[in-house]
BALOBA-1460 file (C-alpha; in Angstrom, 3 decimals):
// residues 352
<rec num="1" residu="x" x="-0.156" y="0.108" z="-0.207"/>
<rec num="2" residu="x" x="0.822" y="3.569" z="-0.810"/>
<rec num="3" residu="x" x="1.634" y="5.941" z="1.796"/>
<rec num="4" residu="x" x="-0.248" y="8.974" z="2.131"/>
<rec num="5" residu="x" x="2.063" y="11.586" z="2.466"/>
<rec num="6" residu="x" x="0.102" y="15.102" z="3.422"/>
<rec num="7" residu="x" x="0.218" y="18.020" z="1.081"/>
<rec num="8" residu="x" x="1.265" y="21.379" z="3.562"/>
<rec num="9" residu="x" x="-0.328" y="24.661" z="3.825"/>
<rec num="10" residu="x" x="1.748" y="26.848" z="6.077"/>
<rec num="11" residu="x" x="-0.613" y="29.635" z="5.756"/>
<rec num="12" residu="x" x="-2.761" y="28.158" z="8.799"/>
<rec num="13" residu="x" x="-0.149" y="27.304" z="11.093"/>
<rec num="14" residu="x" x="-0.053" y="23.618" z="10.383"/>
<rec num="15" residu="x" x="1.614" y="21.535" z="9.883"/>
<rec num="16" residu="x" x="-0.897" y="19.132" z="7.103"/>
<rec num="17" residu="x" x="-3.603" y="19.829" z="5.651"/>
<rec num="18" residu="x" x="-6.393" y="19.336" z="7.778"/>
<rec num="19" residu="x" x="-8.276" y="16.460" z="5.646"/>
<rec num="20" residu="x" x="-4.492" y="14.570" z="6.644"/>
<rec num="21" residu="x" x="-3.916" y="15.533" z="9.961"/>
<rec num="22" residu="x" x="-4.750" y="11.395" z="10.195"/>
<rec num="23" residu="x" x="-1.972" y="9.933" z="7.811"/>
<rec num="24" residu="x" x="0.435" y="13.020" z="9.193"/>
<rec num="25" residu="x" x="0.118" y="11.106" z="12.590"/>
<rec num="26" residu="x" x="0.412" y="7.998" z="11.960"/>
<rec num="27" residu="x" x="3.887" y="8.541" z="9.688"/>
<rec num="28" residu="x" x="6.196" y="5.602" z="11.440"/>
<rec num="29" residu="x" x="9.838" y="7.062" z="12.683"/>
<rec num="30" residu="x" x="12.486" y="5.642" z="12.053"/>
<rec num="31" residu="x" x="13.176" y="4.112" z="15.062"/>
<rec num="32" residu="x" x="9.795" y="1.783" z="14.236"/>
<rec num="33" residu="x" x="10.920" y="0.981" z="11.720"/>
<rec num="34" residu="x" x="13.375" y="-0.735" z="13.430"/>
<rec num="35" residu="x" x="11.227" y="-2.110" z="15.068"/>
<rec num="36" residu="x" x="9.157" y="-3.723" z="13.037"/>
<rec num="37" residu="x" x="11.425" y="-5.026" z="10.540"/>
<rec num="38" residu="x" x="11.912" y="-7.247" z="13.342"/>
<rec num="39" residu="x" x="9.033" y="-7.841" z="14.350"/>
<rec num="40" residu="x" x="7.297" y="-10.650" z="12.322"/>
<rec num="41" residu="x" x="3.051" y="-10.388" z="11.624"/>
<rec num="42" residu="x" x="0.412" y="-9.875" z="11.145"/>
<rec num="43" residu="x" x="-0.824" y="-7.764" z="14.268"/>
<rec num="44" residu="x" x="-3.827" y="-7.599" z="15.428"/>
<rec num="45" residu="x" x="-5.220" y="-4.594" z="16.930"/>
<rec num="46" residu="x" x="-8.128" y="-4.489" z="19.754"/>
<rec num="47" residu="x" x="-9.930" y="-2.436" z="20.596"/>
<rec num="48" residu="x" x="-9.525" y="-0.297" z="17.446"/>
<rec num="49" residu="x" x="-12.099" y="2.161" z="17.402"/>
<rec num="50" residu="x" x="-10.689" y="4.922" z="19.800"/>
<rec num="51" residu="x" x="-9.049" y="7.699" z="19.832"/>
<rec num="52" residu="x" x="-5.599" y="5.789" z="19.172"/>
<rec num="53" residu="x" x="-6.391" y="3.302" z="16.566"/>
<rec num="54" residu="x" x="-6.291" y="4.512" z="13.466"/>
<rec num="55" residu="x" x="-2.860" y="6.102" z="14.227"/>
<rec num="56" residu="x" x="-0.689" y="2.531" z="15.916"/>
<rec num="57" residu="x" x="-2.558" y="0.717" z="12.036"/>
<rec num="58" residu="x" x="-1.805" y="3.815" z="10.264"/>
<rec num="59" residu="x" x="2.003" y="3.370" z="11.422"/>
<rec num="60" residu="x" x="2.347" y="-0.087" z="11.515"/>
<rec num="61" residu="x" x="0.763" y="-0.070" z="8.092"/>
<rec num="62" residu="x" x="3.311" y="2.458" z="6.585"/>
<rec num="63" residu="x" x="5.347" y="0.854" z="7.815"/>
<rec num="64" residu="x" x="5.449" y="-2.751" z="6.666"/>
<rec num="65" residu="x" x="4.808" y="-0.739" z="3.426"/>
<rec num="66" residu="x" x="7.886" y="1.363" z="3.257"/>
<rec num="67" residu="x" x="9.737" y="-2.386" z="4.098"/>
<rec num="68" residu="x" x="7.790" y="-4.179" z="1.231"/>
<rec num="69" residu="x" x="6.589" y="-6.796" z="3.734"/>
<rec num="70" residu="x" x="2.649" y="-7.934" z="3.382"/>
<rec num="71" residu="x" x="2.010" y="-9.021" z="6.439"/>
<rec num="72" residu="x" x="-1.510" y="-8.192" z="7.354"/>
<rec num="73" residu="x" x="-2.531" y="-5.291" z="9.922"/>
<rec num="74" residu="x" x="-5.862" y="-5.876" z="11.593"/>
<rec num="75" residu="x" x="-8.411" y="-4.055" z="13.443"/>
<rec num="76" residu="x" x="-10.412" y="-4.964" z="15.877"/>
<rec num="77" residu="x" x="-13.608" y="-3.018" z="16.541"/>
<rec num="78" residu="x" x="-17.506" y="-2.475" z="17.091"/>
<rec num="79" residu="x" x="-16.359" y="1.217" z="15.237"/>
<rec num="80" residu="x" x="-19.232" y="2.642" z="16.617"/>
<rec num="81" residu="x" x="-17.238" y="5.093" z="18.676"/>
<rec num="82" residu="x" x="-14.648" y="8.198" z="16.451"/>
<rec num="83" residu="x" x="-13.854" y="4.836" z="13.789"/>
<rec num="84" residu="x" x="-15.190" y="3.049" z="11.074"/>
<rec num="85" residu="x" x="-14.551" y="0.206" z="8.871"/>
<rec num="86" residu="x" x="-13.748" y="2.424" z="6.019"/>
<rec num="87" residu="x" x="-10.757" y="4.728" z="7.267"/>
<rec num="88" residu="x" x="-8.967" y="1.190" z="7.637"/>
<rec num="89" residu="x" x="-9.884" y="0.321" z="4.919"/>
<rec num="90" residu="x" x="-9.030" y="2.800" z="2.219"/>
<rec num="91" residu="x" x="-5.276" y="2.816" z="4.378"/>
<rec num="92" residu="x" x="-5.313" y="-1.404" z="3.488"/>
<rec num="93" residu="x" x="-5.951" y="-2.307" z="7.532"/>
<rec num="94" residu="x" x="-8.252" y="-5.185" z="7.554"/>
<rec num="95" residu="x" x="-10.909" y="-4.392" z="9.713"/>
<rec num="96" residu="x" x="-12.905" y="-7.232" z="12.277"/>
<rec num="97" residu="x" x="-16.309" y="-6.020" z="13.545"/>
<rec num="98" residu="x" x="-16.281" y="-7.899" z="16.781"/>
<rec num="99" residu="x" x="-18.296" y="-6.575" z="20.552"/>
<rec num="100" residu="x" x="-14.726" y="-7.817" z="23.049"/>
<rec num="101" residu="x" x="-17.728" y="-8.379" z="25.656"/>
<rec num="102" residu="x" x="-18.966" y="-10.977" z="23.633"/>
<rec num="103" residu="x" x="-16.713" y="-14.509" z="24.970"/>
<rec num="104" residu="x" x="-17.655" y="-16.803" z="21.928"/>
<rec num="105" residu="x" x="-16.376" y="-13.290" z="19.410"/>
<rec num="106" residu="x" x="-13.573" y="-12.970" z="21.503"/>
<rec num="107" residu="x" x="-13.366" y="-16.738" z="20.899"/>
<rec num="108" residu="x" x="-13.539" y="-16.391" z="17.353"/>
<rec num="109" residu="x" x="-10.623" y="-14.608" z="16.272"/>
<rec num="110" residu="x" x="-8.015" y="-15.168" z="14.287"/>
<rec num="111" residu="x" x="-4.522" y="-15.851" z="16.928"/>
<rec num="112" residu="x" x="-1.470" y="-13.540" z="16.116"/>
<rec num="113" residu="x" x="2.027" y="-13.391" z="17.791"/>
<rec num="114" residu="x" x="1.246" y="-9.523" z="18.203"/>
<rec num="115" residu="x" x="-1.477" y="-7.984" z="19.789"/>
<rec num="116" residu="x" x="-1.955" y="-4.419" z="20.989"/>
<rec num="117" residu="x" x="-4.932" y="-3.578" z="23.255"/>
<rec num="118" residu="x" x="-7.010" y="-0.346" z="23.562"/>
<rec num="119" residu="x" x="-10.101" y="-1.135" z="24.594"/>
<rec num="120" residu="x" x="-10.977" y="0.431" z="27.826"/>
<rec num="121" residu="x" x="-13.493" y="3.380" z="29.244"/>
<rec num="122" residu="x" x="-13.756" y="6.317" z="31.409"/>
<rec num="123" residu="x" x="-15.631" y="8.872" z="30.961"/>
<rec num="124" residu="x" x="-19.556" y="8.669" z="32.054"/>
<rec num="125" residu="x" x="-18.308" y="5.453" z="34.267"/>
<rec num="126" residu="x" x="-18.850" y="7.254" z="38.162"/>
<rec num="127" residu="x" x="-23.026" y="6.838" z="37.497"/>
<rec num="128" residu="x" x="-21.827" y="3.400" z="35.616"/>
<rec num="129" residu="x" x="-20.209" y="0.490" z="37.876"/>
<rec num="130" residu="x" x="-21.212" y="-2.388" z="35.557"/>
<rec num="131" residu="x" x="-19.522" y="-0.991" z="32.508"/>
<rec num="132" residu="x" x="-16.454" y="-0.136" z="33.862"/>
<rec num="133" residu="x" x="-15.871" y="-3.444" z="35.736"/>
<rec num="134" residu="x" x="-17.304" y="-5.052" z="31.793"/>
<rec num="135" residu="x" x="-15.316" y="-3.553" z="30.112"/>
<rec num="136" residu="x" x="-11.686" y="-2.303" z="32.104"/>
<rec num="137" residu="x" x="-11.671" y="-5.796" z="34.099"/>
<rec num="138" residu="x" x="-13.953" y="-8.065" z="32.313"/>
<rec num="139" residu="x" x="-12.580" y="-7.665" z="28.739"/>
<rec num="140" residu="x" x="-8.560" y="-7.453" z="29.692"/>
<rec num="141" residu="x" x="-9.187" y="-10.794" z="31.013"/>
<rec num="142" residu="x" x="-11.268" y="-12.581" z="28.669"/>
<rec num="143" residu="x" x="-8.352" y="-11.023" z="25.536"/>
<rec num="144" residu="x" x="-5.505" y="-11.389" z="28.038"/>
<rec num="145" residu="x" x="-6.218" y="-15.886" z="27.778"/>
<rec num="146" residu="x" x="-6.893" y="-15.650" z="24.159"/>
<rec num="147" residu="x" x="-4.096" y="-14.422" z="23.209"/>
<rec num="148" residu="x" x="-1.468" y="-16.267" z="25.803"/>
<rec num="149" residu="x" x="0.424" y="-17.093" z="22.984"/>
<rec num="150" residu="x" x="1.267" y="-13.916" z="21.327"/>
<rec num="151" residu="x" x="3.076" y="-10.642" z="22.576"/>
<rec num="152" residu="x" x="1.027" y="-8.280" z="24.002"/>
<rec num="153" residu="x" x="1.437" y="-4.660" z="24.419"/>
<rec num="154" residu="x" x="-1.263" y="-3.753" z="26.804"/>
<rec num="155" residu="x" x="-2.815" y="-0.072" z="27.057"/>
<rec num="156" residu="x" x="-3.114" y="1.281" z="30.138"/>
<rec num="157" residu="x" x="-3.009" y="4.942" z="32.019"/>
<rec num="158" residu="x" x="-0.368" y="7.306" z="34.124"/>
<rec num="159" residu="x" x="-3.497" y="7.341" z="37.138"/>
<rec num="160" residu="x" x="-2.679" y="3.985" z="38.411"/>
<rec num="161" residu="x" x="-0.058" y="5.683" z="40.232"/>
<rec num="162" residu="x" x="-0.779" y="8.885" z="43.294"/>
<rec num="163" residu="x" x="-0.358" y="12.149" z="42.803"/>
<rec num="164" residu="x" x="2.550" y="12.774" z="43.214"/>
<rec num="165" residu="x" x="4.813" y="16.674" z="43.987"/>
<rec num="166" residu="x" x="5.269" y="17.912" z="40.622"/>
<rec num="167" residu="x" x="9.519" y="19.009" z="42.385"/>
<rec num="168" residu="x" x="9.416" y="14.509" z="42.479"/>
<rec num="169" residu="x" x="10.085" y="14.469" z="38.790"/>
<rec num="170" residu="x" x="6.574" y="12.580" z="38.581"/>
<rec num="171" residu="x" x="5.832" y="9.266" z="39.885"/>
<rec num="172" residu="x" x="7.978" y="6.346" z="37.922"/>
<rec num="173" residu="x" x="7.739" y="2.819" z="37.564"/>
<rec num="174" residu="x" x="8.989" y="1.276" z="40.279"/>
<rec num="175" residu="x" x="6.301" y="3.684" z="42.194"/>
<rec num="176" residu="x" x="3.839" y="1.311" z="43.970"/>
<rec num="177" residu="x" x="0.272" y="1.868" z="42.669"/>
<rec num="178" residu="x" x="-2.021" y="3.389" z="44.039"/>
<rec num="179" residu="x" x="-5.501" y="4.550" z="42.263"/>
<rec num="180" residu="x" x="-7.435" y="7.293" z="42.567"/>
<rec num="181" residu="x" x="-11.605" y="6.703" z="42.679"/>
<rec num="182" residu="x" x="-13.231" y="3.746" z="40.996"/>
<rec num="183" residu="x" x="-11.544" y="4.653" z="36.630"/>
<rec num="184" residu="x" x="-7.728" y="4.213" z="38.347"/>
<rec num="185" residu="x" x="-8.347" y="1.272" z="39.635"/>
<rec num="186" residu="x" x="-10.414" y="-0.221" z="36.935"/>
<rec num="187" residu="x" x="-7.264" y="0.755" z="35.069"/>
<rec num="188" residu="x" x="-5.159" y="-1.460" z="37.612"/>
<rec num="189" residu="x" x="-6.933" y="-4.346" z="37.324"/>
<rec num="190" residu="x" x="-7.107" y="-4.163" z="33.870"/>
<rec num="191" residu="x" x="-3.200" y="-4.026" z="34.306"/>
<rec num="192" residu="x" x="-3.812" y="-7.165" z="36.572"/>
<rec num="193" residu="x" x="-5.306" y="-9.349" z="34.068"/>
<rec num="194" residu="x" x="-2.448" y="-8.681" z="31.720"/>
<rec num="195" residu="x" x="0.184" y="-9.645" z="34.615"/>
<rec num="196" residu="x" x="-1.244" y="-12.454" z="35.394"/>
<rec num="197" residu="x" x="-1.601" y="-14.570" z="31.911"/>
<rec num="198" residu="x" x="2.622" y="-13.980" z="31.669"/>
<rec num="199" residu="x" x="3.084" y="-15.145" z="35.002"/>
<rec num="200" residu="x" x="0.728" y="-17.970" z="34.332"/>
<rec num="201" residu="x" x="1.639" y="-18.360" z="30.512"/>
<rec num="202" residu="x" x="5.362" y="-16.477" z="30.382"/>
<rec num="203" residu="x" x="3.341" y="-13.866" z="27.713"/>
<rec num="204" residu="x" x="5.342" y="-11.804" z="27.214"/>
<rec num="205" residu="x" x="3.520" y="-8.358" z="28.593"/>
<rec num="206" residu="x" x="4.892" y="-4.385" z="27.788"/>
<rec num="207" residu="x" x="1.753" y="-2.537" z="30.158"/>
<rec num="208" residu="x" x="1.486" y="1.617" z="28.635"/>
<rec num="209" residu="x" x="1.804" y="3.360" z="31.170"/>
<rec num="210" residu="x" x="0.039" y="6.734" z="29.284"/>
<rec num="211" residu="x" x="-0.651" y="10.519" z="30.271"/>
<rec num="212" residu="x" x="-1.856" y="12.543" z="27.632"/>
<rec num="213" residu="x" x="-2.209" y="12.433" z="24.246"/>
<rec num="214" residu="x" x="-1.817" y="15.015" z="22.447"/>
<rec num="215" residu="x" x="-3.292" y="15.284" z="18.237"/>
<rec num="216" residu="x" x="-5.347" y="17.991" z="16.656"/>
<rec num="217" residu="x" x="-8.691" y="17.169" z="17.499"/>
<rec num="218" residu="x" x="-7.817" y="16.045" z="21.866"/>
<rec num="219" residu="x" x="-6.501" y="16.641" z="24.521"/>
<rec num="220" residu="x" x="-5.412" y="18.374" z="27.588"/>
<rec num="221" residu="x" x="-3.979" y="21.205" z="25.323"/>
<rec num="222" residu="x" x="-6.543" y="21.561" z="23.342"/>
<rec num="223" residu="x" x="-9.268" y="21.513" z="26.482"/>
<rec num="224" residu="x" x="-6.786" y="24.594" z="27.876"/>
<rec num="225" residu="x" x="-6.419" y="26.049" z="24.387"/>
<rec num="226" residu="x" x="-10.312" y="25.740" z="23.818"/>
<rec num="227" residu="x" x="-10.772" y="27.827" z="27.142"/>
<rec num="228" residu="x" x="-8.822" y="30.538" z="26.639"/>
<rec num="229" residu="x" x="-9.800" y="30.689" z="22.782"/>
<rec num="230" residu="x" x="-14.096" y="30.902" z="24.222"/>
<rec num="231" residu="x" x="-12.177" y="33.753" z="26.883"/>
<rec num="232" residu="x" x="-13.348" y="30.934" z="29.323"/>
<rec num="233" residu="x" x="-11.743" y="30.530" z="32.892"/>
<rec num="234" residu="x" x="-8.951" y="27.700" z="32.666"/>
<rec num="235" residu="x" x="-8.472" y="25.925" z="36.652"/>
<rec num="236" residu="x" x="-5.246" y="25.673" z="37.818"/>
<rec num="237" residu="x" x="-6.218" y="23.119" z="40.898"/>
<rec num="238" residu="x" x="-4.860" y="20.398" z="39.258"/>
<rec num="239" residu="x" x="-1.457" y="22.883" z="38.458"/>
<rec num="240" residu="x" x="1.160" y="20.589" z="36.703"/>
<rec num="241" residu="x" x="0.627" y="18.020" z="33.752"/>
<rec num="242" residu="x" x="1.956" y="16.244" z="31.520"/>
<rec num="243" residu="x" x="2.076" y="15.647" z="27.402"/>
<rec num="244" residu="x" x="3.095" y="13.398" z="24.244"/>
<rec num="245" residu="x" x="2.368" y="14.372" z="21.223"/>
<rec num="246" residu="x" x="0.241" y="11.424" z="19.848"/>
<rec num="247" residu="x" x="2.698" y="10.450" z="16.546"/>
<rec num="248" residu="x" x="5.605" y="10.348" z="19.385"/>
<rec num="249" residu="x" x="3.125" y="8.400" z="22.408"/>
<rec num="250" residu="x" x="2.024" y="5.246" z="19.196"/>
<rec num="251" residu="x" x="5.774" y="4.535" z="18.267"/>
<rec num="252" residu="x" x="6.658" y="4.274" z="21.457"/>
<rec num="253" residu="x" x="3.789" y="1.319" z="21.610"/>
<rec num="254" residu="x" x="4.924" y="0.000" z="18.922"/>
<rec num="255" residu="x" x="8.666" y="-0.085" z="20.208"/>
<rec num="256" residu="x" x="7.173" y="-1.618" z="23.598"/>
<rec num="257" residu="x" x="6.775" y="-4.520" z="21.384"/>
<rec num="258" residu="x" x="10.991" y="-5.466" z="22.432"/>
<rec num="259" residu="x" x="10.691" y="-4.627" z="26.126"/>
<rec num="260" residu="x" x="8.021" y="-7.222" z="27.043"/>
<rec num="261" residu="x" x="8.103" y="-9.314" z="28.455"/>
<rec num="262" residu="x" x="7.107" y="-12.064" z="31.631"/>
<rec num="263" residu="x" x="7.045" y="-11.052" z="34.342"/>
<rec num="264" residu="x" x="4.832" y="-7.649" z="32.484"/>
<rec num="265" residu="x" x="6.973" y="-4.604" z="31.575"/>
<rec num="266" residu="x" x="5.568" y="-0.903" z="32.811"/>
<rec num="267" residu="x" x="6.513" y="1.527" z="30.902"/>
<rec num="268" residu="x" x="5.468" y="5.242" z="31.453"/>
<rec num="269" residu="x" x="5.151" y="6.862" z="27.998"/>
<rec num="270" residu="x" x="4.764" y="10.732" z="29.095"/>
<rec num="271" residu="x" x="6.639" y="13.815" z="27.766"/>
<rec num="272" residu="x" x="9.853" y="15.249" z="29.573"/>
<rec num="273" residu="x" x="8.524" y="17.773" z="30.463"/>
<rec num="274" residu="x" x="6.678" y="18.003" z="34.296"/>
<rec num="275" residu="x" x="4.302" y="21.797" z="32.277"/>
<rec num="276" residu="x" x="2.346" y="23.770" z="34.358"/>
<rec num="277" residu="x" x="-1.564" y="24.445" z="33.873"/>
<rec num="278" residu="x" x="-0.931" y="28.180" z="34.121"/>
<rec num="279" residu="x" x="1.987" y="28.728" z="31.843"/>
<rec num="280" residu="x" x="0.242" y="26.900" z="29.528"/>
<rec num="281" residu="x" x="-3.251" y="29.058" z="29.411"/>
<rec num="282" residu="x" x="-1.225" y="32.447" z="29.171"/>
<rec num="283" residu="x" x="1.118" y="30.431" z="25.991"/>
<rec num="284" residu="x" x="-2.404" y="29.665" z="24.818"/>
<rec num="285" residu="x" x="-2.854" y="33.013" z="25.139"/>
<rec num="286" residu="x" x="-0.167" y="34.889" z="23.320"/>
<rec num="287" residu="x" x="-1.030" y="32.318" z="20.330"/>
<rec num="288" residu="x" x="-4.381" y="33.029" z="20.587"/>
<rec num="289" residu="x" x="-4.130" y="36.948" z="20.644"/>
<rec num="290" residu="x" x="-7.363" y="36.220" z="23.536"/>
<rec num="291" residu="x" x="-6.833" y="37.127" z="26.989"/>
<rec num="292" residu="x" x="-6.716" y="34.870" z="30.036"/>
<rec num="293" residu="x" x="-9.096" y="34.324" z="32.540"/>
<rec num="294" residu="x" x="-7.213" y="31.820" z="35.701"/>
<rec num="295" residu="x" x="-9.229" y="30.337" z="37.572"/>
<rec num="296" residu="x" x="-8.375" y="28.054" z="41.721"/>
<rec num="297" residu="x" x="-5.317" y="27.203" z="43.443"/>
<rec num="298" residu="x" x="-2.315" y="25.345" z="42.473"/>
<rec num="299" residu="x" x="-2.845" y="21.968" z="44.309"/>
<rec num="300" residu="x" x="0.438" y="20.626" z="45.400"/>
<rec num="301" residu="x" x="0.082" y="17.427" z="43.930"/>
<rec num="302" residu="x" x="-0.559" y="15.718" z="40.650"/>
<rec num="303" residu="x" x="-0.948" y="13.339" z="37.959"/>
<rec num="304" residu="x" x="2.607" y="13.211" z="37.110"/>
<rec num="305" residu="x" x="4.899" y="9.889" z="35.047"/>
<rec num="306" residu="x" x="8.629" y="10.842" z="34.915"/>
<rec num="307" residu="x" x="9.360" y="8.750" z="31.529"/>
<rec num="308" residu="x" x="13.066" y="9.300" z="31.473"/>
<rec num="309" residu="x" x="13.329" y="5.412" z="30.746"/>
<rec num="310" residu="x" x="11.021" y="5.181" z="27.818"/>
<rec num="311" residu="x" x="14.068" y="7.416" z="26.649"/>
<rec num="312" residu="x" x="16.704" y="6.207" z="27.145"/>
<rec num="313" residu="x" x="15.040" y="3.357" z="25.552"/>
<rec num="314" residu="x" x="12.807" y="4.676" z="22.795"/>
<rec num="315" residu="x" x="13.962" y="8.402" z="22.468"/>
<rec num="316" residu="x" x="13.115" y="11.540" z="23.263"/>
<rec num="317" residu="x" x="9.420" y="12.238" z="21.102"/>
<rec num="318" residu="x" x="10.758" y="13.829" z="18.807"/>
<rec num="319" residu="x" x="7.295" y="16.932" z="19.055"/>
<rec num="320" residu="x" x="8.493" y="19.278" z="21.343"/>
<rec num="321" residu="x" x="5.699" y="20.936" z="23.841"/>
<rec num="322" residu="x" x="5.775" y="24.430" z="21.805"/>
<rec num="323" residu="x" x="5.235" y="23.142" z="18.816"/>
<rec num="324" residu="x" x="2.475" y="21.305" z="20.308"/>
<rec num="325" residu="x" x="0.918" y="24.686" z="21.401"/>
<rec num="326" residu="x" x="1.368" y="25.953" z="18.012"/>
<rec num="327" residu="x" x="-0.042" y="23.415" z="16.357"/>
<rec num="328" residu="x" x="-3.545" y="23.487" z="19.002"/>
<rec num="329" residu="x" x="-3.792" y="27.230" z="18.066"/>
<rec num="330" residu="x" x="-3.398" y="26.652" z="14.653"/>
<rec num="331" residu="x" x="-5.764" y="24.159" z="14.125"/>
<rec num="332" residu="x" x="-8.464" y="25.710" z="16.289"/>
<rec num="333" residu="x" x="-7.761" y="29.715" z="14.687"/>
<rec num="334" residu="x" x="-8.597" y="27.000" z="11.209"/>
<rec num="335" residu="x" x="-11.538" y="26.540" z="13.056"/>
<rec num="336" residu="x" x="-10.920" y="22.715" z="12.753"/>
<rec num="337" residu="x" x="-12.580" y="20.005" z="14.171"/>
<rec num="338" residu="x" x="-12.795" y="18.313" z="17.730"/>
<rec num="339" residu="x" x="-13.123" y="15.791" z="18.906"/>
<rec num="340" residu="x" x="-15.502" y="17.204" z="22.247"/>
<rec num="341" residu="x" x="-14.163" y="14.977" z="24.506"/>
<rec num="342" residu="x" x="-12.590" y="17.201" z="26.946"/>
<rec num="343" residu="x" x="-10.036" y="14.990" z="29.033"/>
<rec num="344" residu="x" x="-11.496" y="16.214" z="32.773"/>
<rec num="345" residu="x" x="-8.257" y="16.727" z="34.007"/>
<rec num="346" residu="x" x="-8.584" y="18.944" z="36.658"/>
<rec num="347" residu="x" x="-10.944" y="16.360" z="38.490"/>
<rec num="348" residu="x" x="-8.587" y="15.370" z="41.086"/>
<rec num="349" residu="x" x="-11.593" y="13.056" z="42.701"/>
<rec num="350" residu="x" x="-11.134" y="10.053" z="39.989"/>
<rec num="351" residu="x" x="-14.739" y="10.169" z="38.730"/>
<rec num="352" residu="x" x="-15.619" y="10.347" z="35.865"/>
């Protein structure tokens, strides 16, 4: 398949045309190409219909195409949320419509030597504990049993850690988990499903503890920028955050295939900097030529991750915070569509 080359739109301050953002975000990095060179497929991506799945599939498909390989990339999802099957098919990615909550349907999925697990639910779960357990706990156990002979990269969250002070540098992989709220507890349980299969079956597993992946249409930076753009107050109670551009997050997730092990290997994936929300709001005010209103007072702690280990293993993220701010502001100025899914980063009670 031919990788789509995004066109440029310099007048808008964007790095590509608005209709090419998915292919821009999904471009494989040189290090991804190296890993895919050493990794036989096919590649199965479970829960692919959400915010990250299409970019992961594009990156795998484009990497294989550049290497002259026809290994299958298969996206599995109900395809009822952000993405439909056509978005994958037009890029050479096979699709299987499947409800991962259906045990019989999961058992019918094809085996694969490489599995990425992206399925999960967050928003609206404070009032739906049954849904939280069904998707974030039961589904991972079902999938882990089915693919016990595969190499698995499973997405988790930085919220499995306790709140820490910015001066700490962020929670590291050896920081004991201490979830705040039911959602974070379900993320720990999701990890345990894959930790158990690694222990029992020696399944190589990597757990991606991701903190705030950013792209044009959603993410923490967009949340702040939209407040500033709309002349609304930015709440700085959660005063410090980590972010990473989605291309970098996906690239590091693919590279994590080579550190997957038994016992399961957790790895923090986020940017290098601990960022001040107040400062980010001011920077967006300058970029958007808008006044900035601040509400709240910074708490002494936040959900913060230290990603030094992933940066040593995979390389530093290629996209800087300044670039992300510029692109996000440019997207809003251009009137680009957004997913309408705020991150809720301001919340400190763990209820979403």
